[in-house]
N, CA, C, O and the ligand as a Tripos MOL2 file, in Angstrom:
@<TRIPOS>MOLECULE
protein
  245   243    62     0     0
PROTEIN
NO_CHARGES

@<TRIPOS>ATOM
      1 N          26.1180  -26.7800  -17.8180 N.3       1 MET1
      2 CA         26.0400  -27.8260  -16.7970 C.3       1 MET1
      3 C          24.7700  -28.6570  -16.9600 C.2       1 MET1
      4 O          24.7760  -29.8670  -16.7360 O.2       1 MET1
      5 N          23.6870  -27.9950  -17.3510 N.am      2 ALA2
      6 CA         22.4240  -28.7190  -17.5150 C.3       2 ALA2
      7 C          22.5400  -29.7860  -18.6050 C.2       2 ALA2
      8 O          21.9930  -30.8810  -18.4760 O.2       2 ALA2
      9 N          23.2680  -29.4480  -19.6930 N.am      3 ALA3
     10 CA         23.4110  -30.4130  -20.7850 C.3       3 ALA3
     11 C          24.1780  -31.6420  -20.3080 C.2       3 ALA3
     12 O          23.8530  -32.7690  -20.6820 O.2       3 ALA3
     13 N          25.1910  -31.4170  -19.4850 N.am      4 THR4
     14 CA         25.9610  -32.5540  -18.9650 C.3       4 THR4
     15 C          25.0700  -33.4580  -18.1220 C.2       4 THR4
     16 O          25.1490  -34.6830  -18.2200 O.2       4 THR4
     17 N          24.2430  -32.8660  -17.3120 N.am      5 THR5
     18 CA         23.3370  -33.6510  -16.4780 C.3       5 THR5
     19 C          22.3840  -34.4690  -17.3360 C.2       5 THR5
     20 O          22.1170  -35.6330  -17.0360 O.2       5 THR5
     21 N          21.8700  -33.8650  -18.4050 N.am      6 ALA6
     22 CA         20.9440  -34.5680  -19.2800 C.3       6 ALA6
     23 C          21.6130  -35.7760  -19.9250 C.2       6 ALA6
     24 O          21.0120  -36.8440  -20.0400 O.2       6 ALA6
     25 N          22.8750  -35.5930  -20.3480 N.am      7 ARG7
     26 CA         23.5830  -36.7260  -20.9660 C.3       7 ARG7
     27 C          23.7580  -37.8490  -19.9580 C.2       7 ARG7
     28 O          23.5740  -39.0190  -20.2930 O.2       7 ARG7
     29 N          24.1100  -37.5070  -18.7340 N.am      8 LEU8
     30 CA         24.3130  -38.5380  -17.7270 C.3       8 LEU8
     31 C          23.0190  -39.2890  -17.4630 C.2       8 LEU8
     32 O          23.0260  -40.5080  -17.2930 O.2       8 LEU8
     33 N          21.9120  -38.5630  -17.4300 N.am      9 GLU9
     34 CA         20.6270  -39.2230  -17.1800 C.3       9 GLU9
     35 C          20.2750  -40.1560  -18.3300 C.2       9 GLU9
     36 O          19.7470  -41.2460  -18.1070 O.2       9 GLU9
     37 N          20.5670  -39.7330  -19.5680 N.am     10 LYS10
     38 CA         20.2600  -40.5780  -20.7130 C.3      10 LYS10
     39 C          21.0910  -41.8590  -20.6580 C.2      10 LYS10
     40 O          20.5800  -42.9510  -20.9050 O.2      10 LYS10
     41 N          22.3840  -41.7140  -20.3310 N.am     11 ARG11
     42 CA         23.2370  -42.8920  -20.2520 C.3      11 ARG11
     43 C          22.7370  -43.8310  -19.1570 C.2      11 ARG11
     44 O          22.7500  -45.0510  -19.3180 O.2      11 ARG11
     45 N          22.2970  -43.2510  -18.0480 N.am     12 ASP12
     46 CA         21.8080  -44.0670  -16.9450 C.3      12 ASP12
     47 C          20.5790  -44.8710  -17.3780 C.2      12 ASP12
     48 O          20.4430  -46.0440  -17.0290 O.2      12 ASP12
     49 N          19.6970  -44.2400  -18.1340 N.am     13 ARG13
     50 CA         18.4980  -44.9550  -18.6030 C.3      13 ARG13
     51 C          18.8750  -46.0940  -19.5370 C.2      13 ARG13
     52 O          18.2820  -47.1710  -19.4770 O.2      13 ARG13
     53 N          19.8750  -45.8550  -20.4140 N.am     14 GLN14
     54 CA         20.2840  -46.9080  -21.3380 C.3      14 GLN14
     55 C          20.8550  -48.0890  -20.5720 C.2      14 GLN14
     56 O          20.5830  -49.2410  -20.9100 O.2      14 GLN14
     57 N          21.6510  -47.8060  -19.5350 N.am     15 MET15
     58 CA         22.2120  -48.8870  -18.7360 C.3      15 MET15
     59 C          21.0990  -49.6660  -18.0580 C.2      15 MET15
     60 O          21.1630  -50.8920  -17.9730 O.2      15 MET15
     61 N          20.0910  -48.9750  -17.5800 N.am     16 GLN16
     62 CA         18.9760  -49.6660  -16.9340 C.3      16 GLN16
     63 C          18.2570  -50.5610  -17.9400 C.2      16 GLN16
     64 O          17.8770  -51.6870  -17.6200 O.2      16 GLN16
     65 N          18.0760  -50.0520  -19.1540 N.am     17 ALA17
     66 CA         17.3560  -50.8290  -20.1600 C.3      17 ALA17
     67 C          18.1070  -52.1170  -20.4870 C.2      17 ALA17
     68 O          17.4980  -53.1600  -20.7220 O.2      17 ALA17
     69 N          19.4340  -52.0310  -20.5000 N.am     18 GLU18
     70 CA         20.2180  -53.2220  -20.8380 C.3      18 GLU18
     71 C          20.2810  -54.2100  -19.6740 C.2      18 GLU18
     72 O          20.2670  -55.4230  -19.8800 O.2      18 GLU18
     73 N          20.3510  -53.6830  -18.4560 N.am     19 GLY19
     74 CA         20.5690  -54.5640  -17.3200 C.3      19 GLY19
     75 C          19.3310  -54.8840  -16.5180 C.2      19 GLY19
     76 O          19.3970  -55.6280  -15.5390 O.2      19 GLY19
     77 N          18.1900  -54.3260  -16.9250 N.am     20 ALA20
     78 CA         16.9890  -54.5050  -16.1080 C.3      20 ALA20
     79 C          16.4860  -55.9430  -16.1780 C.2      20 ALA20
     80 O          16.4480  -56.5310  -17.2590 O.2      20 ALA20
     81 N          16.1030  -56.5140  -15.0420 N.am     21 PRO21
     82 CA         15.5140  -57.8540  -15.0300 C.3      21 PRO21
     83 C          14.0480  -57.7720  -15.4590 C.2      21 PRO21
     84 O          13.5120  -56.6780  -15.6320 O.2      21 PRO21
     85 N          13.4190  -58.8950  -15.6250 N.am     22 THR22
     86 CA         11.9980  -58.9000  -15.9470 C.3      22 THR22
     87 C          11.1990  -59.2420  -14.6880 C.2      22 THR22
     88 O          11.6920  -59.9050  -13.7750 O.2      22 THR22
     89 N           9.9710  -58.7770  -14.6680 N.am     23 CYS23
     90 CA          9.1150  -58.9740  -13.5050 C.3      23 CYS23
     91 C           8.8030  -60.4600  -13.3030 C.2      23 CYS23
     92 O           8.4220  -61.1470  -14.2510 O.2      23 CYS23
     93 N           8.9640  -60.9560  -12.0720 N.am     24 PRO24
     94 CA          8.6620  -62.3640  -11.7870 C.3      24 PRO24
     95 C           7.1670  -62.6710  -11.8570 C.2      24 PRO24
     96 O           6.7770  -63.8350  -11.9420 O.2      24 PRO24
     97 N           6.3290  -61.6310  -11.8220 N.am     25 LYS25
     98 CA          4.8810  -61.8430  -11.8190 C.3      25 LYS25
     99 C           4.2800  -61.7590  -13.2130 C.2      25 LYS25
    100 O           3.4330  -62.5760  -13.5750 O.2      25 LYS25
    101 N           4.7220  -60.7560  -14.0160 N.am     26 CYS26
    102 CA          4.0670  -60.5350  -15.3040 C.3      26 CYS26
    103 C           5.0330  -60.5310  -16.4880 C.2      26 CYS26
    104 O           4.5900  -60.5280  -17.6370 O.2      26 CYS26
    105 N           6.3400  -60.5310  -16.2320 N.am     27 GLY27
    106 CA          7.3040  -60.6140  -17.3160 C.3      27 GLY27
    107 C           7.6700  -59.2900  -17.9660 C.2      27 GLY27
    108 O           8.4720  -59.2670  -18.9000 O.2      27 GLY27
    109 N           7.1020  -58.1910  -17.4940 N.am     28 LYS28
    110 CA          7.4640  -56.8860  -18.0350 C.3      28 LYS28
    111 C           8.8540  -56.4950  -17.5340 C.2      28 LYS28
    112 O           9.3070  -57.0050  -16.5100 O.2      28 LYS28
    113 N           9.5380  -55.5860  -18.2550 N.am     29 PRO29
    114 CA         10.8280  -55.1130  -17.7560 C.3      29 PRO29
    115 C          10.6420  -54.3400  -16.4580 C.2      29 PRO29
    116 O           9.5740  -53.7910  -16.1870 O.2      29 PRO29
    117 N          11.6970  -54.3100  -15.6700 N.am     30 MET30
    118 CA         11.6060  -53.6140  -14.3900 C.3      30 MET30
    119 C          12.4840  -52.3750  -14.4200 C.2      30 MET30
    120 O          13.3940  -52.2670  -15.2420 O.2      30 MET30
    121 N          12.2050  -51.4400  -13.5150 N.am     31 ARG31
    122 CA         13.0000  -50.2190  -13.4280 C.3      31 ARG31
    123 C          13.5210  -50.0650  -12.0100 C.2      31 ARG31
    124 O          12.8950  -50.4740  -11.0330 O.2      31 ARG31
    125 N          14.7120  -49.4500  -11.9440 N.am     32 LYS32
    126 CA         15.3400  -49.2680  -10.6360 C.3      32 LYS32
    127 C          14.6550  -48.1290   -9.8940 C.2      32 LYS32
    128 O          14.4520  -47.0450  -10.4400 O.2      32 LYS32
    129 N          14.3090  -48.3920   -8.6570 N.am     33 MET33
    130 CA         13.6640  -47.3910   -7.8190 C.3      33 MET33
    131 C          14.4220  -47.3020   -6.4940 C.2      33 MET33
    132 O          15.1460  -48.2190   -6.1060 O.2      33 MET33
    133 N          14.2330  -46.1760   -5.8190 N.am     34 ILE34
    134 CA         14.8020  -46.0170   -4.4780 C.3      34 ILE34
    135 C          13.6410  -45.9670   -3.4970 C.2      34 ILE34
    136 O          12.7480  -45.1280   -3.6200 O.2      34 ILE34
    137 N          13.6570  -46.8700   -2.5210 N.am     35 ALA35
    138 CA         12.5870  -46.8930   -1.5220 C.3      35 ALA35
    139 C          12.5700  -45.5810   -0.7490 C.2      35 ALA35
    140 O          13.6050  -45.1360   -0.2520 O.2      35 ALA35
    141 N          11.4090  -44.9670   -0.6490 N.am     36 LYS36
    142 CA         11.2940  -43.6780    0.0240 C.3      36 LYS36
    143 C          10.8170  -43.8250    1.4690 C.2      36 LYS36
    144 O          10.9700  -42.9030    2.2710 O.2      36 LYS36
    145 N          10.2540  -44.9520    1.7930 N.am     37 LYS37
    146 CA          9.7980  -45.1350    3.1610 C.3      37 LYS37
    147 C           9.8370  -46.6140    3.5160 C.2      37 LYS37
    148 O          10.1150  -47.4620    2.6680 O.2      37 LYS37
    149 N           9.5590  -46.9070    4.7640 N.am     38 GLY38
    150 CA          9.6210  -48.2850    5.2020 C.3      38 GLY38
    151 C          11.0240  -48.6410    5.6610 C.2      38 GLY38
    152 O          11.9140  -47.7920    5.6870 O.2      38 GLY38
    153 N          11.2110  -49.8880    6.0190 N.am     39 ARG39
    154 CA         12.4880  -50.3060    6.5970 C.3      39 ARG39
    155 C          13.6010  -50.2760    5.5670 C.2      39 ARG39
    156 O          14.7770  -50.2340    5.9300 O.2      39 ARG39
    157 N          13.2480  -50.2960    4.2720 N.am     40 ASN40
    158 CA         14.2720  -50.2740    3.2310 C.3      40 ASN40
    159 C          14.4840  -48.8790    2.6440 C.2      40 ASN40
    160 O          15.0940  -48.7570    1.5820 O.2      40 ASN40
    161 N          14.0060  -47.8360    3.2960 N.am     41 ALA41
    162 CA         14.1320  -46.4760    2.7790 C.3      41 ALA41
    163 C          15.5780  -46.1620    2.4200 C.2      41 ALA41
    164 O          16.4940  -46.4100    3.2040 O.2      41 ALA41
    165 N          15.7690  -45.6130    1.2250 N.am     42 GLY42
    166 CA         17.1120  -45.2500    0.7690 C.3      42 GLY42
    167 C          17.7990  -46.3530   -0.0080 C.2      42 GLY42
    168 O          18.8360  -46.1120   -0.6260 O.2      42 GLY42
    169 N          17.2500  -47.5600    0.0050 N.am     43 ASN43
    170 CA         17.8470  -48.6740   -0.7300 C.3      43 ASN43
    171 C          17.2190  -48.8180   -2.1090 C.2      43 ASN43
    172 O          16.0310  -48.5530   -2.2960 O.2      43 ASN43
    173 N          18.0310  -49.2430   -3.0710 N.am     44 ALA44
    174 CA         17.5340  -49.4440   -4.4210 C.3      44 ALA44
    175 C          16.8140  -50.7900   -4.5290 C.2      44 ALA44
    176 O          17.1760  -51.7540   -3.8550 O.2      44 ALA44
    177 N          15.8080  -50.8410   -5.3700 N.am     45 PHE45
    178 CA         15.1370  -52.1120   -5.6610 C.3      45 PHE45
    179 C          14.5380  -52.0180   -7.0560 C.2      45 PHE45
    180 O          14.4310  -50.9260   -7.6130 O.2      45 PHE45
    181 N          14.1530  -53.1360   -7.6160 N.am     46 TRP46
    182 CA         13.5290  -53.1540   -8.9320 C.3      46 TRP46
    183 C          12.0160  -53.1380   -8.7730 C.2      46 TRP46
    184 O          11.4520  -53.9180   -8.0060 O.2      46 TRP46
    185 N          11.3590  -52.2320   -9.5130 N.am     47 SER47
    186 CA          9.9060  -52.1390   -9.4780 C.3      47 SER47
    187 C           9.3670  -52.4280  -10.8730 C.2      47 SER47
    188 O           9.9420  -51.9880  -11.8690 O.2      47 SER47
    189 N           8.2780  -53.1590  -10.9430 N.am     48 CYS48
    190 CA          7.6780  -53.5010  -12.2330 C.3      48 CYS48
    191 C           7.1830  -52.2490  -12.9500 C.2      48 CYS48
    192 O           6.6010  -51.3650  -12.3210 O.2      48 CYS48
    193 N           7.4110  -52.1650  -14.2720 N.am     49 THR49
    194 CA          6.9110  -51.0210  -15.0390 C.3      49 THR49
    195 C           5.3980  -51.0970  -15.1790 C.2      49 THR49
    196 O           4.7740  -50.1400  -15.6360 O.2      49 THR49
    197 N           4.8010  -52.2150  -14.7940 N.am     50 GLY50
    198 CA          3.3550  -52.3360  -14.8200 C.3      50 GLY50
    199 C           2.6830  -51.8220  -13.5600 C.2      50 GLY50
    200 O           1.4580  -51.8640  -13.4440 O.2      50 GLY50
    201 N           3.4800  -51.3360  -12.6150 N.am     51 TYR51
    202 CA          2.9150  -50.7780  -11.3950 C.3      51 TYR51
    203 C           2.0070  -49.6040  -11.7470 C.2      51 TYR51
    204 O           2.3920  -48.8430  -12.6340 O.2      51 TYR51
    205 N           0.8370  -49.3810  -11.1410 N.am     52 PRO52
    206 CA          0.3560  -50.0710   -9.9390 C.3      52 PRO52
    207 C          -0.4750  -51.3310  -10.2130 C.2      52 PRO52
    208 O          -0.8860  -52.0080   -9.2710 O.2      52 PRO52
    209 N          -0.7270  -51.6550  -11.4880 N.am     53 GLU53
    210 CA         -1.4950  -52.8740  -11.7480 C.3      53 GLU53
    211 C          -0.7450  -54.0950  -11.2320 C.2      53 GLU53
    212 O          -1.3400  -55.0060  -10.6560 O.2      53 GLU53
    213 N           0.5670  -54.1020  -11.4450 N.am     54 CYS54
    214 CA          1.4000  -55.1990  -10.9570 C.3      54 CYS54
    215 C           2.3250  -54.6550   -9.8820 C.2      54 CYS54
    216 O           2.9800  -53.6320  -10.0780 O.2      54 CYS54
    217 N           2.3770  -55.3230   -8.7750 N.am     55 LYS55
    218 CA          3.2140  -54.8630   -7.6610 C.3      55 LYS55
    219 C           4.4510  -55.7350   -7.4960 C.2      55 LYS55
    220 O           5.0090  -55.8410   -6.4030 O.2      55 LYS55
    221 N           4.8700  -56.3540   -8.5860 N.am     56 GLY56
    222 CA          6.0580  -57.1940   -8.5100 C.3      56 GLY56
    223 C           7.3110  -56.3700   -8.2290 C.2      56 GLY56
    224 O           7.4740  -55.2800   -8.7780 O.2      56 GLY56
    225 N           8.1900  -56.8840   -7.3830 N.am     57 THR57
    226 CA          9.4600  -56.2310   -7.0840 C.3      57 THR57
    227 C          10.5520  -57.2870   -7.0080 C.2      57 THR57
    228 O          10.2770  -58.4720   -6.8220 O.2      57 THR57
    229 N          11.7810  -56.8460   -7.1530 N.am     58 ARG58
    230 CA         12.9300  -57.7250   -6.9550 C.3      58 ARG58
    231 C          13.9780  -56.9540   -6.1670 C.2      58 ARG58
    232 O          14.0410  -55.7260   -6.2380 O.2      58 ARG58
    233 N          14.7830  -57.6640   -5.4330 N.am     59 ASN59
    234 CA         15.8900  -57.0220   -4.7220 C.3      59 ASN59
    235 C          16.9200  -56.5570   -5.7420 C.2      59 ASN59
    236 O          17.2150  -57.2610   -6.7070 O.2      59 ASN59
    237 N          17.4660  -55.3610   -5.5170 N.am     60 PHE60
    238 CA         18.5120  -54.8490   -6.3930 C.3      60 PHE60
    239 C          19.8540  -55.3370   -5.8690 C.2      60 PHE60
    240 O          20.1820  -55.1210   -4.7020 O.2      60 PHE60
    241 N          20.6430  -56.0030   -6.7340 N.am     61 GLU61
    242 CA         21.9280  -56.5280   -6.2980 C.3      61 GLU61
    243 C          23.0420  -56.0300   -7.2000 C.2      61 GLU61
    244 O          24.2060  -56.3690   -6.9870 O.2      61 GLU61
    245 ZN          4.9500  -57.1070  -13.1300 Zn       62 ZN62
@<TRIPOS>BOND
     1     1     2 1
     2     2     3 1
     3     3     4 2
     4     3     5 am
     5     5     6 1
     6     6     7 1
     7     7     8 2
     8     7     9 am
     9     9    10 1
    10    10    11 1
    11    11    12 2
    12    11    13 am
    13    13    14 1
    14    14    15 1
    15    15    16 2
    16    15    17 am
    17    17    18 1
    18    18    19 1
    19    19    20 2
    20    19    21 am
    21    21    22 1
    22    22    23 1
    23    23    24 2
    24    23    25 am
    25    25    26 1
    26    26    27 1
    27    27    28 2
    28    27    29 am
    29    29    30 1
    30    30    31 1
    31    31    32 2
    32    31    33 am
    33    33    34 1
    34    34    35 1
    35    35    36 2
    36    35    37 am
    37    37    38 1
    38    38    39 1
    39    39    40 2
    40    39    41 am
    41    41    42 1
    42    42    43 1
    43    43    44 2
    44    43    45 am
    45    45    46 1
    46    46    47 1
    47    47    48 2
    48    47    49 am
    49    49    50 1
    50    50    51 1
    51    51    52 2
    52    51    53 am
    53    53    54 1
    54    54    55 1
    55    55    56 2
    56    55    57 am
    57    57    58 1
    58    58    59 1
    59    59    60 2
    60    59    61 am
    61    61    62 1
    62    62    63 1
    63    63    64 2
    64    63    65 am
    65    65    66 1
    66    66    67 1
    67    67    68 2
    68    67    69 am
    69    69    70 1
    70    70    71 1
    71    71    72 2
    72    71    73 am
    73    73    74 1
    74    74    75 1
    75    75    76 2
    76    75    77 am
    77    77    78 1
    78    78    79 1
    79    79    80 2
    80    79    81 am
    81    81    82 1
    82    82    83 1
    83    83    84 2
    84    83    85 am
    85    85    86 1
    86    86    87 1
    87    87    88 2
    88    87    89 am
    89    89    90 1
    90    90    91 1
    91    91    92 2
    92    91    93 am
    93    93    94 1
    94    94    95 1
    95    95    96 2
    96    95    97 am
    97    97    98 1
    98    98    99 1
    99    99   100 2
   100    99   101 am
   101   101   102 1
   102   102   103 1
   103   103   104 2
   104   103   105 am
   105   105   106 1
   106   106   107 1
   107   107   108 2
   108   107   109 am
   109   109   110 1
   110   110   111 1
   111   111   112 2
   112   111   113 am
   113   113   114 1
   114   114   115 1
   115   115   116 2
   116   115   117 am
   117   117   118 1
   118   118   119 1
   119   119   120 2
   120   119   121 am
   121   121   122 1
   122   122   123 1
   123   123   124 2
   124   123   125 am
   125   125   126 1
   126   126   127 1
   127   127   128 2
   128   127   129 am
   129   129   130 1
   130   130   131 1
   131   131   132 2
   132   131   133 am
   133   133   134 1
   134   134   135 1
   135   135   136 2
   136   135   137 am
   137   137   138 1
   138   138   139 1
   139   139   140 2
   140   139   141 am
   141   141   142 1
   142   142   143 1
   143   143   144 2
   144   143   145 am
   145   145   146 1
   146   146   147 1
   147   147   148 2
   148   147   149 am
   149   149   150 1
   150   150   151 1
   151   151   152 2
   152   151   153 am
   153   153   154 1
   154   154   155 1
   155   155   156 2
   156   155   157 am
   157   157   158 1
   158   158   159 1
   159   159   160 2
   160   159   161 am
   161   161   162 1
   162   162   163 1
   163   163   164 2
   164   163   165 am
   165   165   166 1
   166   166   167 1
   167   167   168 2
   168   167   169 am
   169   169   170 1
   170   170   171 1
   171   171   172 2
   172   171   173 am
   173   173   174 1
   174   174   175 1
   175   175   176 2
   176   175   177 am
   177   177   178 1
   178   178   179 1
   179   179   180 2
   180   179   181 am
   181   181   182 1
   182   182   183 1
   183   183   184 2
   184   183   185 am
   185   185   186 1
   186   186   187 1
   187   187   188 2
   188   187   189 am
   189   189   190 1
   190   190   191 1
   191   191   192 2
   192   191   193 am
   193   193   194 1
   194   194   195 1
   195   195   196 2
   196   195   197 am
   197   197   198 1
   198   198   199 1
   199   199   200 2
   200   199   201 am
   201   201   202 1
   202   202   203 1
   203   203   204 2
   204   203   205 am
   205   205   206 1
   206   206   207 1
   207   207   208 2
   208   207   209 am
   209   209   210 1
   210   210   211 1
   211   211   212 2
   212   211   213 am
   213   213   214 1
   214   214   215 1
   215   215   216 2
   216   215   217 am
   217   217   218 1
   218   218   219 1
   219   219   220 2
   220   219   221 am
   221   221   222 1
   222   222   223 1
   223   223   224 2
   224   223   225 am
   225   225   226 1
   226   226   227 1
   227   227   228 2
   228   227   229 am
   229   229   230 1
   230   230   231 1
   231   231   232 2
   232   231   233 am
   233   233   234 1
   234   234   235 1
   235   235   236 2
   236   235   237 am
   237   237   238 1
   238   238   239 1
   239   239   240 2
   240   239   241 am
   241   241   242 1
   242   242   243 1
   243   243   244 2
@<TRIPOS>SUBSTRUCTURE
     1 MET1         2 RESIDUE 1 A MET
     2 ALA2         6 RESIDUE 1 A ALA
     3 ALA3        10 RESIDUE 1 A ALA
     4 THR4        14 RESIDUE 1 A THR
     5 THR5        18 RESIDUE 1 A THR
     6 ALA6        22 RESIDUE 1 A ALA
     7 ARG7        26 RESIDUE 1 A ARG
     8 LEU8        30 RESIDUE 1 A LEU
     9 GLU9        34 RESIDUE 1 A GLU
    10 LYS10       38 RESIDUE 1 A LYS
    11 ARG11       42 RESIDUE 1 A ARG
    12 ASP12       46 RESIDUE 1 A ASP
    13 ARG13       50 RESIDUE 1 A ARG
    14 GLN14       54 RESIDUE 1 A GLN
    15 MET15       58 RESIDUE 1 A MET
    16 GLN16       62 RESIDUE 1 A GLN
    17 ALA17       66 RESIDUE 1 A ALA
    18 GLU18       70 RESIDUE 1 A GLU
    19 GLY19       74 RESIDUE 1 A GLY
    20 ALA20       78 RESIDUE 1 A ALA
    21 PRO21       82 RESIDUE 1 A PRO
    22 THR22       86 RESIDUE 1 A THR
    23 CYS23       90 RESIDUE 1 A CYS
    24 PRO24       94 RESIDUE 1 A PRO
    25 LYS25       98 RESIDUE 1 A LYS
    26 CYS26      102 RESIDUE 1 A CYS
    27 GLY27      106 RESIDUE 1 A GLY
    28 LYS28      110 RESIDUE 1 A LYS
    29 PRO29      114 RESIDUE 1 A PRO
    30 MET30      118 RESIDUE 1 A MET
    31 ARG31      122 RESIDUE 1 A ARG
    32 LYS32      126 RESIDUE 1 A LYS
    33 MET33      130 RESIDUE 1 A MET
    34 ILE34      134 RESIDUE 1 A ILE
    35 ALA35      138 RESIDUE 1 A ALA
    36 LYS36      142 RESIDUE 1 A LYS
    37 LYS37      146 RESIDUE 1 A LYS
    38 GLY38      150 RESIDUE 1 A GLY
    39 ARG39      154 RESIDUE 1 A ARG
    40 ASN40      158 RESIDUE 1 A ASN
    41 ALA41      162 RESIDUE 1 A ALA
    42 GLY42      166 RESIDUE 1 A GLY
    43 ASN43      170 RESIDUE 1 A ASN
    44 ALA44      174 RESIDUE 1 A ALA
    45 PHE45      178 RESIDUE 1 A PHE
    46 TRP46      182 RESIDUE 1 A TRP
    47 SER47      186 RESIDUE 1 A SER
    48 CYS48      190 RESIDUE 1 A CYS
    49 THR49      194 RESIDUE 1 A THR
    50 GLY50      198 RESIDUE 1 A GLY
    51 TYR51      202 RESIDUE 1 A TYR
    52 PRO52      206 RESIDUE 1 A PRO
    53 GLU53      210 RESIDUE 1 A GLU
    54 CYS54      214 RESIDUE 1 A CYS
    55 LYS55      218 RESIDUE 1 A LYS
    56 GLY56      222 RESIDUE 1 A GLY
    57 THR57      226 RESIDUE 1 A THR
    58 ARG58      230 RESIDUE 1 A ARG
    59 ASN59      234 RESIDUE 1 A ASN
    60 PHE60      238 RESIDUE 1 A PHE
    61 GLU61      242 RESIDUE 1 A GLU
    62 ZN62       245 GROUP 0 **** ****
């Protein structure tokens, strides 16, 4: 079962790499994150891979 989970995670990362937008502030690729707190807790959003130096975010649609 663990191997199946690993494959799914790898596929998920590849999909993110292909579909990820670029940061509006610095142009780096972004990664999908799930808000853990605040009014958007539980919702997905794009976070800059340059975080914490860059705090650029985009709405996940
Ligand atoms: Zn950025």
